[in-house]
Each structure stands twice: as C-alpha cells, then as structure tokens.
VMD Tcl script that draws the C-alpha trace (Angstrom):
set ca {
  {-27.37 -29.65 29.02}
  {-29.25 -27.51 31.37}
  {-31.70 -25.65 29.02}
  {-32.86 -23.53 32.08}
  {-29.60 -22.09 32.64}
  {-29.04 -21.68 28.92}
  {-32.37 -19.62 28.98}
  {-31.26 -17.43 31.63}
  {-27.81 -16.82 29.90}
  {-29.67 -15.73 26.61}
  {-31.87 -13.53 28.54}
  {-28.86 -11.57 29.85}
  {-27.29 -11.28 26.69}
  {-30.32 -10.18 25.06}
  {-30.84 -7.61 27.87}
  {-27.27 -6.17 27.67}
  {-27.58 -5.79 23.90}
  {-30.65 -3.95 24.39}
  {-29.01 -1.59 26.89}
  {-25.96 -1.16 24.58}
  {-27.93 -0.21 21.71}
  {-30.26 2.11 23.47}
  {-29.35 5.97 23.40}
  {-31.50 6.55 26.61}
  {-30.68 3.73 29.31}
  {-27.02 4.01 29.57}
  {-25.85 6.81 27.34}
  {-22.05 6.67 26.68}
  {-21.64 3.43 28.54}
  {-21.20 -0.15 27.02}
  {-21.64 -3.19 29.11}
  {-19.71 -6.40 28.55}
  {-19.81 -9.84 29.98}
  {-18.17 -13.13 30.42}
  {-20.14 -16.56 30.85}
  {-18.59 -19.38 32.53}
  {-20.02 -22.93 33.36}
  {-19.90 -23.79 36.80}
  {-21.16 -27.51 36.11}
  {-23.36 -26.93 38.99}
  {-20.67 -27.77 41.40}
  {-19.11 -25.88 44.16}
  {-15.49 -26.36 43.34}
  {-15.78 -25.39 39.76}
  {-18.03 -22.31 40.79}
  {-15.06 -21.53 43.15}
  {-12.34 -22.00 40.42}
  {-14.15 -19.67 37.97}
  {-14.61 -17.11 40.55}
  {-10.91 -17.14 41.41}
  {-10.20 -16.62 37.76}
  {-12.59 -13.71 37.47}
  {-11.58 -11.86 40.50}
  {-7.95 -12.32 39.98}
  {-8.09 -11.23 36.22}
  {-6.44 -14.83 35.29}
  {-8.82 -15.78 32.59}
  {-6.64 -17.17 29.49}
  {-9.03 -15.67 26.84}
  {-8.40 -12.40 25.55}
  {-11.24 -10.70 23.56}
  {-10.61 -8.26 20.88}
  {-13.96 -8.40 18.96}
  {-16.88 -5.69 18.92}
  {-14.25 -3.19 20.34}
  {-14.43 -4.67 23.78}
  {-11.39 -4.36 26.05}
  {-11.12 -5.62 29.65}
  {-11.20 -3.16 32.49}
  {-8.85 -4.93 34.51}
  {-11.48 -5.13 37.38}
  {-14.53 -7.17 37.74}
  {-17.60 -4.97 38.49}
  {-20.14 -7.72 39.33}
  {-20.98 -11.30 39.25}
  {-24.32 -12.79 38.68}
  {-24.43 -15.80 40.95}
  {-25.40 -19.47 40.39}
  {-29.11 -20.35 40.58}
  {-28.28 -22.54 43.49}
  {-27.88 -20.87 46.95}
  {-24.80 -23.28 47.96}
  {-22.47 -22.32 45.02}
  {-23.46 -18.72 45.35}
  {-22.52 -18.76 49.03}
  {-19.10 -20.18 48.34}
  {-18.72 -17.76 45.58}
  {-19.55 -14.75 47.97}
  {-16.84 -15.70 50.58}
  {-14.25 -15.39 47.69}
  {-15.36 -12.01 46.09}
  {-16.61 -10.46 49.53}
  {-13.27 -9.27 50.50}
  {-12.78 -7.55 47.17}
  {-15.94 -5.58 47.44}
  {-17.40 -7.35 44.47}
  {-21.15 -7.62 44.51}
  {-23.06 -10.66 43.66}
  {-26.50 -10.67 42.06}
  {-28.58 -13.64 42.56}
  {-31.04 -14.48 39.74}
  {-33.08 -17.16 41.85}
  {-33.48 -16.88 45.39}
  {-35.37 -19.84 46.95}
  {-33.54 -20.57 50.19}
  {-31.64 -18.40 52.43}
  {-29.86 -19.31 55.58}
  {-27.44 -16.74 56.92}
  {-25.91 -16.50 60.36}
  {-23.56 -14.01 62.09}
  {-22.99 -13.38 65.75}
  {-26.03 -15.12 66.87}
  {-28.31 -13.52 64.53}
  {-30.25 -15.79 62.06}
  {-32.03 -14.64 58.79}
  {-33.54 -17.63 56.98}
  {-36.44 -18.72 54.57}
  {-37.06 -21.47 52.59}
  {-39.98 -21.38 49.72}
  {-38.94 -24.96 48.29}
  {-41.92 -27.38 48.87}
  {-44.34 -24.47 50.06}
  {-46.51 -23.37 47.21}
  {-48.40 -20.78 49.12}
  {-46.28 -18.69 51.52}
  {-45.63 -15.10 52.65}
  {-42.05 -14.36 53.83}
  {-40.60 -11.10 55.13}
  {-37.00 -10.23 53.71}
  {-34.61 -8.60 55.96}
  {-31.42 -7.01 55.23}
  {-28.80 -6.90 58.09}
  {-25.48 -5.33 58.48}
  {-22.96 -5.08 61.11}
  {-22.29 -1.32 62.30}
  {-18.73 0.04 63.13}
  {-19.58 -0.38 66.85}
  {-20.23 -3.99 66.42}
  {-24.00 -3.92 66.77}
  {-26.38 -5.62 64.16}
  {-28.80 -3.17 62.34}
  {-31.75 -4.87 60.36}
  {-34.06 -3.33 58.05}
  {-37.15 -4.53 56.56}
  {-36.84 -4.36 52.91}
  {-39.91 -6.13 51.25}
  {-42.21 -9.26 51.05}
  {-41.89 -12.27 49.07}
  {-45.61 -13.87 48.66}
  {-45.90 -17.17 46.58}
  {-49.76 -16.51 46.33}
  {-49.33 -13.73 44.12}
  {-49.05 -14.07 40.03}
  {-45.72 -15.05 38.65}
  {-43.66 -12.12 38.49}
  {-45.34 -10.23 41.44}
  {-44.24 -12.32 44.20}
  {-41.52 -9.85 45.26}
  {-42.75 -6.68 46.80}
  {-40.44 -3.84 47.84}
  {-41.58 -1.85 50.70}
  {-41.37 1.96 50.24}
  {-41.54 2.78 53.75}
  {-38.37 1.47 55.39}
  {-38.26 0.85 59.09}
  {-34.94 1.18 60.77}
  {-33.74 -0.45 64.00}
  {-34.16 2.45 66.20}
  {-37.77 2.83 64.76}
  {-36.97 6.00 62.69}
  {-37.67 6.60 59.03}
  {-34.57 8.56 58.19}
  {-31.97 6.75 56.13}
  {-28.87 6.63 58.21}
  {-25.50 7.89 56.52}
  {-23.49 4.88 55.12}
  {-20.70 6.64 53.48}
  {-17.18 6.88 54.76}
  {-16.71 10.43 53.53}
  {-18.92 13.50 52.82}
  {-19.16 14.72 49.16}
  {-16.36 17.21 48.02}
  {-17.78 20.50 47.26}
  {-16.81 22.24 44.07}
  {-13.47 23.87 44.30}
  {-11.84 20.65 45.92}
  {-11.09 17.54 44.34}
  {-11.11 13.85 45.87}
  {-7.91 12.04 46.92}
  {-8.47 8.57 47.98}
  {-7.36 7.60 51.47}
  {-4.35 4.86 51.32}
  {-5.49 1.35 52.22}
  {-9.09 2.29 52.68}
  {-12.13 1.55 50.29}
  {-12.90 3.84 47.49}
  {-15.75 5.62 49.49}
  {-13.05 7.01 51.67}
  {-11.24 9.96 50.50}
  {-10.08 13.39 51.33}
  {-11.35 16.78 49.88}
  {-8.17 18.50 48.89}
  {-8.53 22.27 47.89}
  {-7.63 23.15 44.36}
  {-4.27 24.45 43.63}
  {-3.79 28.06 43.02}
  {-5.01 28.99 39.54}
  {-7.01 25.97 39.32}
  {-10.76 25.30 39.93}
  {-13.30 22.40 39.87}
  {-16.97 22.99 39.13}
  {-18.74 19.76 39.94}
  {-19.42 17.85 43.15}
  {-16.79 14.94 43.92}
  {-14.54 16.03 41.06}
  {-11.42 13.80 40.67}
  {-9.34 16.50 39.33}
  {-8.93 20.44 39.00}
  {-8.42 22.09 35.67}
  {-6.53 25.35 35.28}
  {-8.23 28.62 34.35}
  {-7.19 30.19 30.91}
  {-4.30 32.41 31.13}
  {-6.65 35.57 30.97}
  {-8.71 34.30 33.83}
  {-8.33 33.63 37.51}
  {-10.29 31.52 40.06}
  {-12.63 33.09 42.57}
  {-12.10 32.66 46.36}
  {-13.97 29.43 46.20}
  {-12.05 28.19 43.32}
  {-15.14 26.99 41.47}
  {-15.46 29.58 38.68}
  {-12.82 31.39 36.65}
  {-13.15 35.23 36.25}
  {-11.40 37.68 33.97}
  {-8.33 39.11 35.59}
  {-8.64 42.76 36.25}
  {-6.55 44.93 34.03}
  {-4.32 47.33 35.71}
  {-2.55 50.43 34.62}
  {-1.39 53.91 36.13}
  {-4.89 55.80 35.76}
  {-5.96 59.40 35.95}
  {-8.54 58.09 38.42}
  {-6.42 56.61 41.23}
  {-4.72 58.84 43.86}
  {-0.98 58.05 42.77}
  {-2.10 59.15 39.05}
  {-3.67 62.06 40.24}
  {-0.92 63.28 42.53}
  {1.71 62.91 39.64}
  {-0.63 64.56 37.11}
  {-0.92 67.59 39.55}
  {2.77 67.87 39.96}
  {3.19 67.58 36.16}
  {0.74 70.49 35.27}
  {1.87 72.52 38.25}
  {5.54 72.23 36.95}
  {4.57 73.40 33.59}
  {2.70 76.20 35.02}
  {5.84 77.12 37.22}
  {7.94 77.21 33.91}
  {5.44 79.36 32.08}
  {5.21 81.96 35.14}
  {9.04 82.01 35.19}
  {9.02 82.73 31.51}
  {6.55 85.53 32.09}
  {8.68 87.04 35.02}
  {11.73 86.75 32.78}
  {9.78 88.28 29.67}
  {8.49 91.29 31.78}
  {11.98 91.98 33.03}
  {13.63 91.18 29.92}
  {15.63 94.12 29.75}
  {16.98 93.95 33.45}
  {20.68 93.16 33.77}
  {20.28 89.80 35.26}
  {18.05 88.47 32.52}
  {20.51 89.91 29.70}
  {23.53 88.75 31.58}
  {22.43 85.04 31.57}
  {21.73 84.81 27.78}
  {17.97 85.54 27.58}
  {17.33 83.66 24.41}
  {18.67 80.23 25.73}
  {16.90 81.01 28.94}
  {13.55 81.11 27.19}
  {14.38 78.18 25.11}
  {15.42 76.33 28.34}
  {12.02 77.34 29.94}
  {10.18 76.17 26.86}
  {11.74 72.77 26.91}
  {11.18 72.43 30.81}
  {7.46 72.96 29.92}
  {7.65 70.18 27.58}
  {9.39 67.93 30.18}
  {6.71 68.47 32.57}
  {4.16 67.77 30.35}
  {5.66 64.76 28.60}
  {5.17 62.87 31.97}
  {1.37 63.23 31.32}
  {1.62 60.81 28.24}
  {2.85 58.03 30.85}
  {-0.60 58.29 32.83}
  {-3.70 56.46 31.43}
  {-4.26 53.05 29.53}
  {-1.10 52.53 27.09}
  {-1.72 52.16 23.52}
  {0.70 51.53 20.58}
  {0.92 55.25 19.83}
  {1.00 56.53 23.40}
  {3.96 54.00 23.87}
  {5.80 55.68 21.00}
  {5.05 59.11 22.01}
  {5.83 59.00 25.61}
  {9.29 57.52 25.15}
  {10.49 59.62 22.24}
  {8.91 62.79 23.73}
  {10.87 62.14 26.80}
  {14.01 61.68 24.96}
  {13.93 64.64 22.78}
  {12.54 67.34 25.39}
  {15.36 66.34 27.82}
  {18.05 66.49 25.34}
  {16.71 69.92 24.16}
  {16.88 71.03 27.89}
  {20.32 69.84 28.48}
  {21.55 71.24 25.41}
  {20.31 74.74 26.36}
  {22.07 74.28 29.94}
  {25.13 73.07 27.98}
  {25.17 75.98 25.69}
  {24.68 78.40 28.74}
  {27.67 76.78 30.45}
  {29.66 77.16 27.59}
  {28.64 80.79 27.13}
  {29.93 81.26 30.85}
  {33.42 80.00 29.96}
  {33.55 81.98 26.67}
  {32.49 85.12 28.53}
  {35.25 84.87 31.03}
  {37.74 83.98 28.46}
  {36.46 87.17 26.58}
  {37.62 89.55 29.36}
  {41.24 88.47 29.15}
  {43.39 90.91 26.88}
  {43.58 90.16 23.33}
  {40.95 87.26 23.28}
  {38.24 87.44 20.68}
  {36.69 84.04 21.38}
  {32.98 85.53 21.76}
  {32.85 86.28 17.89}
  {33.45 82.34 17.63}
  {30.40 81.56 20.04}
  {27.69 84.05 19.49}
  {24.02 83.79 19.13}
  {24.11 81.77 15.95}
  {26.56 79.18 17.14}
  {24.68 78.76 20.30}
  {21.63 77.95 18.26}
  {23.37 75.59 16.11}
  {24.87 73.76 19.01}
  {21.56 73.35 20.70}
  {19.77 72.13 17.24}
  {22.83 69.92 16.64}
  {22.62 68.05 19.96}
  {18.87 67.75 19.71}
  {18.93 66.56 16.05}
  {21.14 63.48 17.03}
  {18.39 62.37 19.66}
  {15.85 62.87 17.03}
  {17.75 60.65 14.76}
  {18.16 58.13 17.40}
  {14.59 57.88 18.17}
  {13.64 57.91 14.38}
  {15.63 54.76 13.95}
  {14.20 53.15 17.19}
  {10.74 53.68 15.86}
  {11.52 52.38 12.37}
  {13.50 49.32 13.64}
  {11.38 48.12 16.64}
  {9.10 50.78 18.21}
  {7.54 50.49 21.59}
  {4.11 48.86 21.76}
  {1.29 48.07 24.12}
  {1.20 44.57 25.80}
  {-0.36 42.58 28.45}
  {2.06 41.53 31.25}
  {0.58 38.12 32.57}
  {3.63 37.22 34.58}
  {4.16 40.12 36.81}
  {1.10 39.14 39.04}
  {-0.71 35.78 38.81}
  {-4.11 37.25 39.57}
  {-4.23 40.33 37.46}
  {-3.17 41.79 34.03}
  {-0.69 44.51 33.91}
  {-1.13 46.82 30.70}
  {2.14 48.52 29.95}
  {4.28 49.68 27.06}
  {6.87 47.11 26.00}
  {10.36 48.91 24.85}
  {10.43 47.12 21.49}
  {14.13 47.31 21.18}
  {15.70 47.56 24.73}
  {18.91 48.91 23.09}
  {17.05 51.75 21.39}
  {15.85 52.87 24.95}
  {19.03 52.55 26.61}
  {20.72 54.49 23.87}
  {18.30 57.42 24.16}
  {18.83 57.31 28.01}
  {22.55 57.05 27.48}
  {22.63 59.96 25.26}
  {20.91 62.17 27.85}
  {23.27 60.86 30.52}
  {26.22 61.50 28.11}
  {25.18 65.30 27.58}
  {24.49 65.75 31.40}
  {27.84 64.40 32.37}
  {29.54 66.73 29.96}
  {27.66 69.70 30.98}
  {28.40 68.98 34.71}
  {32.29 68.64 33.97}
  {31.95 72.15 32.36}
  {29.95 73.69 35.04}
  {32.23 72.32 37.42}
  {35.22 74.15 35.63}
  {33.39 77.25 35.69}
  {31.84 77.39 39.07}
  {34.66 79.44 40.64}
  {34.98 82.30 38.20}
  {35.13 85.52 39.92}
  {31.78 87.08 38.91}
  {29.41 88.30 41.86}
  {26.61 86.21 40.22}
  {28.18 83.19 38.38}
  {25.47 81.04 36.54}
  {27.93 78.24 36.58}
  {27.37 77.67 40.14}
  {23.50 77.22 39.65}
  {24.20 74.91 36.75}
  {26.42 72.71 38.90}
  {23.83 72.35 41.42}
  {21.15 71.63 39.16}
  {23.10 69.07 37.09}
  {24.23 67.17 40.36}
  {20.59 66.79 41.25}
  {19.78 65.78 37.60}
  {22.48 63.11 37.72}
  {21.56 61.84 41.00}
  {18.00 61.27 40.12}
  {18.71 59.51 37.10}
  {21.45 57.45 38.65}
  {18.94 56.11 41.19}
  {16.26 55.72 38.66}
  {17.83 52.91 36.92}
  {17.85 50.16 39.77}
  {14.49 51.56 40.58}
  {13.08 51.36 37.20}
  {14.38 47.59 36.58}
  {13.06 46.52 40.16}
  {9.53 48.14 40.19}
  {6.65 45.85 39.47}
  {3.73 46.63 37.30}
  {2.40 50.10 37.10}
  {4.89 51.13 39.69}
  {7.63 51.08 36.71}
  {5.69 53.93 34.90}
  {5.23 55.87 38.40}
  {9.12 55.54 38.78}
  {9.85 57.13 35.49}
  {7.44 59.81 35.76}
  {8.67 60.70 39.37}
  {12.24 60.87 37.71}
  {11.06 63.26 34.89}
  {9.46 65.46 37.51}
  {12.09 65.39 40.14}
  {14.87 66.31 37.60}
  {12.74 68.89 35.99}
  {11.86 70.60 39.25}
  {15.60 70.50 39.97}
  {16.71 72.42 36.82}
  {14.02 74.94 37.33}
  {14.47 75.59 40.80}
  {18.30 75.66 40.89}
  {18.64 77.65 37.72}
  {15.74 80.15 37.88}
  {14.68 80.36 41.50}
  {17.72 82.61 42.55}
  {17.29 85.03 39.57}
  {13.51 85.37 40.04}
  {14.15 85.98 43.87}
  {16.57 88.93 42.94}
  {14.10 90.15 40.04}
  {11.24 90.19 42.43}
  {12.42 90.81 45.85}
  {15.96 92.37 45.50}
  {15.63 94.61 42.87}
  {18.71 96.73 44.27}
  {20.83 93.76 43.29}
  {19.43 93.50 39.83}
  {22.12 96.12 38.48}
  {25.27 95.65 36.01}
  {27.48 97.28 38.50}
  {26.52 94.51 41.02}
  {26.97 91.56 38.82}
  {30.28 92.55 37.55}
  {31.81 93.12 40.80}
  {34.41 90.56 41.91}
  {33.85 88.47 44.85}
  {36.32 89.81 47.52}
  {36.36 86.55 49.27}
}
mol new
graphics top color blue
foreach p $ca { graphics top sphere $p radius 0.5 }
foreach p [lrange $ca 0 end-1] q [lrange $ca 1 end] { graphics top cylinder $p $q radius 0.2 }
display resetview
C-alpha cells in the first residue's frame, strides 16, 4: 500500500466534493471522477489509459445521480514521470489533457530542441520552466512560463511569470485558435475532420436569431416578431393596412368623395330642371333614388380604408352589398319602365296601369329586401371580423377583414351579379326602340361596364396580396359607380345644360329616321 498516493487520491476526492457542494465555484456543473491503480508500472498505466480513452471501463456507475459523458475530459497523471510520459503518448492524439500532480524530472526532445530539468538530489536549486510548441510552419516557439525555486518555503517553490516573453521578443499573446469567434446572428458549425476549435460561422436562417457569441444554435422569433438585419434581435413586425395617410389611400378616398359630390351635383341639376321633358321622360323618381344610391355606393368605399375592426368589417361588406342592390334595382326599374312605355304606345294596350309608380317602388324595395335578408343571415351565422394575417408576408403583419362565412360573401356578390345580368338582358332588348332619346341604350352601356368591372374583379381580388386586396375591391366599387353615373346621367346633363333646344317633348318623341 502506497499511503502517499492514497493521500493524493483522498485530497482530490475532497476537492471535487467541495466544488460540487459550492454554489459559487462552478454553478450548474458537477464534476465526476474515476480512480485507477497503475501499480507504479508502465504497462498497467498504459492499460488503464487505453480503457479510459476508449470508454471500455466495464464498471457502470449509477449512484449519486452520475452518468458517464462518453468522453474523458482530462487525466491526472502518475506521480512518476516515466508512466506519465507513456500515458501522454496514448492520449495525445485524442487531445485529452494530462495534469501532473508532481513534477520532479522532465526531459523532452523534439527536432533537436531539448527542454529538461531534474530536481531530484538537489535540495537547493532554481530552474526556469519553458513551454514549447511547434507552429504550423514547422518552427519551434518557446515561452518563458515561470520559475521553480527549491530554496523557497514549501508550497511556494513554483512561481508563475506574469510578464510573458515570446520568441519574437514581443509581449502580445499570439493567436492560438483555429477560427475566430462567431458573432451574434450566426451559429457555429464544426469543420469535418478538424479539431473542435475549427468551425465555420453560418448566418442564422430566415426568421431566426442568435444573441450570444459562439452560439451553437439559432432560435426562431415569435410569430409576431421578425429579426433585424444582423439577425441578433427580434423586433415586432410592422402592422400594415390601407391607411388614409398613404398615397394610395388618399387617392382612393379622393375619388370616393369626388364621386359622391358628382352624384349630389347631378341630383341638384335634375332637381333644378325637374319640370323639363328630359327629366320627366326618364322617370324622375327612380332617377333621384338612383342618384341617392350611387352617392351611398361612392361613400361606402371609405369604410374599406383605415384600420379594420370587427364593426367596420361588418359595415363595409353589408353596406356595399345593400347599396349596390338598391342601385341595380333602380336601373332595373327604369329598364322595365322603358319596355312598358313602348308597349303602352301600341293600340289597345293598357300595360302601364300594371307598372305604375307604386309597382316601381315595390319592385325596388323587394329586390333590396332580399339582399338585406341575405346580409342579416350572414351577420347572424358567421359575420366578418378583423384578423391579423401572418402568412401573406413573413416580415410584416397584414391587418385585414376575414369574411367569416365565405359563402355569405359570394352569395351577396352573386345576387348583385344576377340582378346586373337580368338588367343587361332587358336593356339589350329595349336598346333599339324607335324613340329619339332611348334611355335603354344608356343603360346597356352602363351595365356592360358594370359587368366587365366585376368579372375582372374576381380573379384580381383572389390573387391580390395584403392591403392590395382592399384596394382592388375599392377600385371595383368606384369604377362601376363612375360607369353608371357617367353612362346614364352625363348625356342628360349635357342636353340640360348645353343643348336646351333638344330638351323638348317634340324632340324626344320623334322617331329615328335611320
């Protein structure tokens, strides 16, 4: 029994237990150990070293919540230098460090450079310790590390030099790493077949960041956040919607207000000349109701601009559906009046009494009531609501209105289209009636524009991203509204204001010679 080696072992065990029980020395880290007997012989020391470095130790320890890491971190060498040198030759290629507890005699040699000292048998001696290594170019670099003075009291023999002198005479520590540190925003990827200090710094993937130096992994930002350009910080995604403050929103709002003003001015002109033949011949009551509905159509596009809320989402779709049905119902009523009026000119035909002013009002109210009923069911079952679209764009949030029930939206739109097609068919049938001023021709052109706008709207609406979906819907509302008011009322206003000689009953009732 070598009591000296036993004391060393117990001292090491005591030191490790003190470290593991301390909350300040190595917080969050537990040290483990294995002690093997070398029997003070080189073969046994080498055998144990092989076992440790290859993980072939047959004993599996389960006590004290200890688990094997699968890799030896360091080996405390023999007290004797000869077994320690043999051990270093085994573990050296694996980059496993060896700690020497007692250093009495050293004699290393490589490429003609010798570093040696021996304190055995010399009670008072002073030795300079030199650390040497071979650089990549093959040259040998030596460094003065410290002094070993046997004349000093026990425990103070070894003195570490604080002023290191390098081979080139400089004081700056040379760079001894394979790769520079990876900055935040990147992650370390080890280079295959090279030491662990050799790695590449890979930029974090899109949507991920790393905020520490030499990070091994990047982590994704929360869904409402997005990385900055350096990919080391997550910032809240900007929220985007069609705003009154941006150029597109201002232009659309200006056209909306301008269209409403145009409809009001047209109504004022008609009211000022309400007793003139051209106003009376084209059913003035339906004309004023049509101008009122067109004013609402222009103004309802304003509800699509600005930050959407649950109430604005419900208002914009229902207002759009009801006002346009009211508008088309008025045009449909005017078209039926034209057809009925022509039939009334035939002998023994009394059809006008079956489609007088009362029947016209009932027709408009009935068609509009159906749309009101559809919108009411839509709002009760699954109404539109405000939502944050996180999928359209990765780097920003689109604030938009979800339809709630897509079926409800397409039923509202389909009902408008059905009335528009029915009105177009009737207008086409009445376009060649022989009056000098046939309103059916104007209605035909207006409905052709209306149908063309909304047919092209459907694919544009489905394919437009983000806030441009709302812009496409507003454009369709404004384009169809301007088409109706210009085709139906512009020729009449032109005659009223600039051609008053044609605003006579005789001129309107003359047959077209052609």
